[in-house]
C-alpha positions in Angstrom: 15.4 57.0 -9.7 14.1 54.9 -12.5 10.9 52.8 -12.5 12.9 49.6 -12.8 14.7 50.3 -9.6 11.4 50.9 -7.8 9.8 47.7 -9.0 10.2 44.6 -6.7 12.7 42.1 -8.0 11.1 39.1 -9.6 12.1 35.9 -8.0 11.7 32.5 -9.7 9.9 29.7 -7.8 12.4 27.1 -6.9 11.3 23.7 -5.5 13.7 21.4 -3.7 13.5 17.7 -4.0 11.5 17.5 -0.8 9.1 20.1 -2.2 8.6 18.2 -5.4 7.8 15.1 -3.4 5.3 16.9 -1.2 3.6 18.4 -4.3 3.5 15.1 -6.1 2.0 13.4 -3.0 -0.7 16.1 -2.7 -1.6 15.8 -6.4 -1.8 11.9 -6.1 -3.9 12.0 -2.9 -7.3 12.3 -4.5 -6.5 9.4 -6.9 -5.3 7.1 -4.1 -8.3 8.0 -2.0 -10.7 7.2 -5.0 -9.0 3.9 -5.6 -9.3 2.9 -2.0 -13.0 3.7 -1.8 -13.6 1.9 -5.0 -11.7 -1.2 -3.7 -13.6 -1.2 -0.5 -17.0 -0.7 -2.0 -16.4 -3.1 -4.8 -15.0 -5.8 -2.5 -18.0 -5.6 -0.1 -20.5 -5.8 -2.9 -18.8 -8.8 -4.4 -18.7 -10.6 -1.1 -22.2 -9.6 -0.1 -24.1 -10.9 -3.1 -23.7 -14.6 -3.2 -26.5 -15.6 -5.5 -24.8 -18.9 -6.5 -26.0 -20.6 -3.3 -29.7 -20.4 -2.8 -31.2 -21.2 0.6 -32.3 -24.6 -0.5 -28.9 -25.6 -2.1 -28.2 -28.1 0.7 -29.7 -30.7 2.9 -28.8 -31.4 6.6 -27.6 -34.5 8.3 -27.5 -35.0 12.0 -24.2 -36.2 13.4 -24.4 -39.5 15.3 -22.1 -40.7 18.1 -18.9 -42.1 16.5 -19.5 -40.3 13.1 -16.6 -38.5 11.4 -16.6 -36.3 8.3 -15.1 -39.3 6.4 -18.0 -41.7 7.3 -20.6 -39.0 6.6 -19.0 -38.2 3.2 -18.9 -41.9 2.3 -22.6 -42.3 3.3 -24.0 -39.2 1.5 -21.9 -39.5 -1.7 -20.7 -43.1 -2.3 -19.9 -42.4 -5.9 -17.6 -39.5 -5.2 -14.0 -39.2 -3.8 -14.5 -38.8 0.0 -11.7 -36.3 0.2 -13.6 -33.9 -2.0 -16.9 -34.4 -0.1 -15.2 -33.9 3.3 -13.6 -30.7 2.0 -17.0 -29.4 0.7 -18.8 -30.3 3.9 -16.1 -28.7 6.1 -16.1 -25.5 3.9 -19.9 -25.2 3.9 -20.2 -25.7 7.6 -17.1 -23.7 8.4 -15.4 -26.5 10.3 -11.7 -25.6 10.6 -10.6 -28.6 12.6 -13.2 -31.2 11.5 -14.3 -31.9 15.0 -17.9 -33.1 15.3 -20.3 -33.4 18.2 -23.2 -35.9 18.4 -26.4 -34.2 17.6 -24.8 -31.5 15.5 -26.6 -30.6 12.2 -24.3 -30.6 9.2 -25.3 -29.1 5.8 -24.5 -31.2 2.8 -23.9 -29.5 -0.5 -26.6 -30.0 -3.1 -24.3 -31.7 -5.5 -23.7 -34.6 -3.0 -27.1 -34.5 -1.2 -29.0 -35.5 -4.4 -27.6 -39.0 -4.4 
């Protein structure tokens, strides 16, 4: 016998379409994981550091019986469009429906409270 006959036959690695997809997915996994971690860490940092609104950036107003956001907006900022003031007050106080209760404390944004 010859030495060529004793040597194991060399086979060529053949990947199917499914094998190529699995290999590509495994290669892309660290990149996707890194991007996900960066997005989560970056988004939390951006949301957590709100230096544009210091603690004294607003004044408070006590809601009286019969008051509405519209009447409060007209009284605290008579020179501004009440729609803008109502929107700013609702956003600052997180009032989704705009319902007020007598005795409730509302924060007024500094840009309107100074008047």
